[in-house]
C-alpha positions in Angstrom: 56.3 -46.0 -27.7 56.6 -42.2 -27.8 57.5 -40.2 -30.9 60.7 -39.0 -29.2 61.9 -42.5 -28.7 61.1 -43.4 -32.3 63.0 -40.4 -33.5 66.1 -41.3 -31.5 66.0 -44.9 -32.8 65.6 -43.6 -36.4 68.5 -41.3 -36.0 70.8 -44.0 -34.6 69.8 -46.4 -37.4 70.5 -43.6 -39.9 74.0 -43.2 -38.5 74.6 -47.0 -38.7 73.4 -47.1 -42.3 75.7 -44.3 -43.3 78.6 -46.0 -41.5 78.0 -49.3 -43.2 77.7 -47.6 -46.6 81.1 -46.0 -46.1 82.6 -49.4 -45.2 81.0 -51.1 -48.2 82.3 -48.5 -50.6 85.8 -49.1 -49.2 85.5 -52.8 -49.6 84.2 -52.4 -53.2 87.2 -50.2 -54.0 89.6 -52.8 -52.6 88.0 -55.6 -54.6 88.3 -53.5 -57.8 91.9 -52.9 -57.1 91.5 -49.2 -56.8 92.0 -48.1 -53.2 90.7 -44.6 -52.4 93.3 -42.0 -52.3 93.9 -40.1 -49.2 92.5 -37.0 -50.8 89.2 -38.6 -51.7 88.9 -40.1 -48.1 89.5 -36.7 -46.5 87.0 -35.0 -48.8 84.3 -37.5 -47.8 85.1 -37.1 -44.1 85.1 -33.3 -44.5 81.6 -33.4 -46.0 80.4 -35.8 -43.3 81.7 -33.4 -40.6 79.8 -30.5 -42.2 76.6 -32.5 -42.5 77.0 -33.6 -38.8 77.3 -30.0 -37.7 74.2 -28.9 -39.5 72.1 -31.9 -38.2 73.5 -31.6 -34.7 72.9 -27.8 -34.3 69.4 -28.2 -35.9 68.6 -31.0 -33.4 69.9 -28.8 -30.5 67.7 -25.8 -31.5 64.7 -28.0 -32.0 65.1 -29.8 -28.7 65.5 -26.5 -26.8 62.4 -25.0 -28.4 60.3 -28.2 -28.1 61.3 -28.9 -24.4 61.7 -25.3 -23.2 58.8 -25.6 -20.8 60.5 -28.5 -19.1 64.1 -27.2 -19.1 63.4 -23.5 -18.4 60.9 -23.0 -15.5 60.5 -19.5 -14.3 61.2 -18.7 -10.7 58.4 -17.5 -8.4 60.6 -15.8 -5.8 62.3 -12.4 -5.8 65.8 -13.7 -5.5 65.0 -16.5 -7.9 64.4 -13.9 -10.6 67.9 -12.5 -9.9 69.4 -15.9 -10.3 67.5 -16.5 -13.5 68.6 -13.2 -14.9 72.3 -14.1 -14.0 71.8 -17.5 -15.6 70.4 -16.0 -18.8 73.3 -13.5 -19.1 75.8 -16.3 -18.6 74.1 -18.5 -21.1 74.1 -15.7 -23.6 77.9 -15.4 -23.5 78.7 -19.0 -23.2 76.2 -20.0 -25.8 77.6 -17.5 -28.3 81.1 -18.8 -27.7 79.9 -22.4 -28.0 78.1 -21.8 -31.3 81.0 -19.8 -32.8 83.7 -22.3 -31.8 81.7 -25.4 -32.9 80.8 -23.8 -36.3 84.5 -22.8 -36.8 85.7 -26.3 -35.8 83.6 -28.2 -38.3 83.9 -25.5 -41.0 87.7 -25.6 -40.8 87.7 -29.4 -41.1 85.7 -29.0 -44.3 87.5 -25.9 -45.6 91.0 -27.1 -45.0 90.6 -30.7 -46.0 93.5 -32.4 -47.8 94.1 -31.1 -51.3 97.0 -32.4 -53.3 99.7 -29.8 -53.7 98.4 -27.4 -51.0 100.6 -26.7 -48.0 99.6 -25.5 -44.6 100.4 -21.8 -43.9 103.0 -21.2 -41.2 101.4 -18.8 -38.7 103.6 -18.5 -35.6 102.0 -15.7 -33.6 99.8 -12.6 -33.6 100.2 -10.5 -30.6 97.1 -8.3 -31.3 94.9 -11.3 -31.8 96.2 -12.9 -28.6 95.6 -9.7 -26.7 92.0 -9.5 -27.8 91.1 -13.1 -27.1 92.6 -12.6 -23.6 91.2 -9.2 -22.7 87.6 -9.8 -23.9 87.0 -13.0 -21.9 88.7 -11.4 -18.9 86.3 -8.5 -19.0 83.2 -10.7 -19.5 84.2 -13.1 -16.7 85.0 -10.3 -14.3 81.6 -8.7 -15.0 79.8 -12.0 -14.3 81.8 -12.6 -11.1 81.0 -9.1 -9.8 77.3 -9.5 -10.5 77.3 -12.9 -8.9 79.0 -11.6 -5.7 76.6 -8.7 -5.5 73.6 -10.9 -5.8 75.1 -13.5 -3.3 75.5 -10.8 -0.6 71.9 -9.8 -1.3 70.6 -13.3 -1.0 72.6 -14.3 2.1 72.3 -10.9 3.9 70.1 -10.2 6.9 66.4 -11.1 6.4 63.8 -8.3 6.6 62.4 -7.6 10.1 58.9 -8.7 9.2 59.9 -12.2 8.0 57.8 -15.2 9.0 60.2 -17.6 10.7 59.9 -21.3 10.0 62.2 -23.9 11.6 62.6 -26.9 9.2 64.3 -30.0 10.6 65.4 -32.9 8.4 65.6 -36.4 9.4 65.7 -39.7 7.6 63.5 -39.5 5.6 61.1 -36.6 6.2 60.9 -32.9 7.1 59.5 -31.4 10.4 58.2 -27.8 10.4 57.9 -25.6 13.5 56.1 -22.3 13.7 56.3 -19.6 16.4 52.5 -19.6 17.2 50.6 -16.4 18.1 53.6 -14.5 19.4 55.5 -15.2 16.2 58.6 -16.2 18.1 60.2 -19.6 18.1 61.1 -21.0 21.5 64.6 -22.3 22.3 65.9 -25.6 21.1 67.9 -28.2 23.1 69.1 -31.5 21.6 68.9 -33.1 25.0 65.1 -32.9 24.7 64.7 -34.8 21.5 62.6 -37.8 22.0 59.8 -39.8 20.4 57.3 -37.1 21.3 59.4 -34.0 21.2 61.0 -34.9 17.9 62.5 -31.5 17.2 63.9 -30.8 20.7 61.7 -27.9 21.8 62.8 -26.4 25.1 59.6 -25.7 27.0 61.5 -23.9 29.8 61.4 -21.0 27.4 57.9 -19.3 27.7 58.0 -18.4 24.0 57.9 -22.1 23.1 54.6 -22.8 24.8 52.6 -21.7 21.8 54.9 -23.2 19.1 53.2 -25.7 16.9 54.4 -28.4 14.4 53.0 -28.7 10.9 53.0 -31.4 8.3 53.5 -28.9 5.5 55.1 -25.5 5.1 52.7 -22.5 4.7 54.0 -19.1 3.4 52.4 -15.8 2.7 52.7 -14.5 -0.9 54.9 -11.4 -1.3 56.1 -11.7 2.3 59.6 -12.8 3.3 60.1 -16.2 4.9 63.2 -17.1 7.0 64.0 -20.8 7.1 66.0 -21.9 10.2 67.4 -25.2 9.0 68.5 -28.1 11.3 69.2 -31.8 10.9 68.7 -34.6 13.5 70.9 -37.3 11.9 72.9 -36.8 8.7 73.5 -34.0 6.2 70.3 -33.2 4.3 69.6 -30.3 1.9 66.5 -28.2 1.6 65.8 -27.8 -2.1 62.8 -25.9 -3.4 63.4 -25.5 -7.1 60.5 -23.1 -7.9 61.9 -20.6 -5.3 65.6 -21.3 -6.2 66.1 -22.3 -2.5 69.0 -24.7 -1.7 70.7 -24.9 1.7 72.3 -27.8 3.6 70.9 -29.0 6.8 73.9 -29.9 9.0 73.8 -31.8 12.3 74.8 -29.5 15.2 74.4 -26.3 13.2 71.7 -23.9 12.3 71.8 -22.7 8.7 69.4 -20.2 7.2 67.9 -19.1 4.0 65.3 -16.4 3.3 63.1 -15.8 0.3 60.0 -14.0 -0.9 57.4 -16.0 -2.8 55.7 -14.0 -5.5 52.8 -16.3 -6.5 50.3 -18.4 -4.6 49.7 -22.1 -5.1 46.3 -21.3 -6.5 47.8 -18.8 -9.1 50.3 -21.5 -10.2 47.6 -24.1 -10.6 45.7 -21.7 -12.9 48.8 -20.8 -14.9 50.0 -24.3 -15.2 46.4 -25.6 -15.9 47.1 -28.3 -13.3 44.7 -28.5 -10.3 47.2 -30.8 -8.6 50.2 -28.5 -8.8 52.2 -28.0 -5.7 55.6 -26.5 -4.7 57.7 -29.4 -3.5 60.6 -29.6 -1.1 63.2 -32.2 -2.1 66.3 -33.3 -0.2 69.1 -32.4 -2.6 71.8 -34.3 -0.6 72.1 -38.1 -0.8 71.1 -39.0 2.7 70.4 -42.8 2.7 68.3 -45.6 1.2 65.1 -43.6 1.5 66.5 -40.4 0.1 64.3 -40.6 -3.0 61.1 -40.3 -0.9 62.1 -37.4 1.3 59.6 -34.9 0.0 57.8 -32.0 1.5 55.0 -29.6 0.5 54.9 -25.8 0.4 51.6 -23.9 0.3 51.8 -20.3 -0.7 48.6 -18.3 0.2 47.3 -14.9 1.0 47.7 -13.3 4.4 44.0 -14.0 5.3 44.3 -17.7 4.4 47.5 -18.0 6.3 46.0 -16.4 9.5 43.0 -18.7 9.3 45.3 -21.7 9.0 47.4 -20.5 12.0 44.3 -20.2 14.2 43.4 -23.9 13.6 46.8 -25.1 14.7 47.0 -26.3 18.3 50.2 -25.6 20.2 52.5 -28.6 20.4 52.8 -28.2 24.2 49.1 -28.3 24.8 48.2 -31.0 22.4 51.1 -33.5 22.9 53.1 -32.7 26.0 51.2 -31.0 28.9 50.1 -33.4 31.6 52.1 -36.4 30.2 55.1 -38.3 31.5 57.0 -36.5 28.8 56.5 -33.2 30.7 58.2 -34.8 33.8 61.0 -36.0 31.6 61.6 -32.5 30.4 61.7 -31.3 34.0 64.2 -34.0 35.0 66.3 -33.1 32.0 66.2 -29.4 32.9 67.5 -30.2 36.4 70.2 -32.5 34.9 71.4 -29.9 32.4 71.4 -27.1 35.0 73.3 -29.3 37.6 75.9 -30.3 35.0 76.3 -26.6 34.0 77.1 -25.8 37.7 79.8 -28.5 38.0 83.3 -27.0 37.7 85.5 -28.4 35.0 88.0 -31.1 36.1 91.0 -28.8 35.7 89.2 -26.0 37.6 88.4 -28.4 40.5 92.1 -29.4 40.6 93.1 -25.8 40.9 90.8 -25.2 43.9 92.1 -28.3 45.7 
């Protein structure tokens, strides 16, 4: 059993012992014929509140310090650093308010406990105080919102022209990755072409698609922008890469996008984390079915030289899996079908001509 579990059990037992001691003292007082007065009870409760505040805040600060590496993991992308900065600023203001209000709450319970003969002060209003506690939060919140909107437009704005484009398609329960090949351009997509072989619907009528290739993991170049073109084959999924602060839904019938710039390679992170098995993981952040828990992917961040060497080893999807097979004939038949349907006039247009 871990020390953390033992500490939690010990704390719970301590609370139970204190509670039982309080109950016992009340029973003893009743048996002696001397019930505790309301003033004595309030005094005991006030001290209990004060002790609870001290122990609770001490435990909070200890846990934050002890588990800071698990709770606060630095981002390794450019926009992730912006988000972390926004989070820290927000946490500073909200944390300050939280500490102030909790300390005041428990202190007031102790300070203004019941004392015989003391009356509560009637304090109907204070316009100056109300003005300040309205204006200050309004200024802080407005500042946070403006910073958030500014960063949001930066993150969701147009990607840089030199971005590597990766198409990532979610399906129950795995991720498919498509790269543009030697020309760096992704070929067209057509859902009519999705099949057991062509699982991402590549349209091979587009010459740019002939050198596209599929990968079992995502490869990115450090300090170079990556544009994710996100699709889904079945239900709503969500591309979540926590270390890069990437999170975007994959919606059937739509193409969503997200671009980011990784700032550290996988090898660098393995050294920093002192973990030779460290990897950047992709998780599905949208509950997508019974196998949702196992829908994981892998991101490898490497240098430009390593990325180029990896690219050269990848055979085009068309050459390795489609060319010369019955699947190629199926694509041709579908192309004829799609083109012929496109030429057919709509029913109301045909009626007009007649």
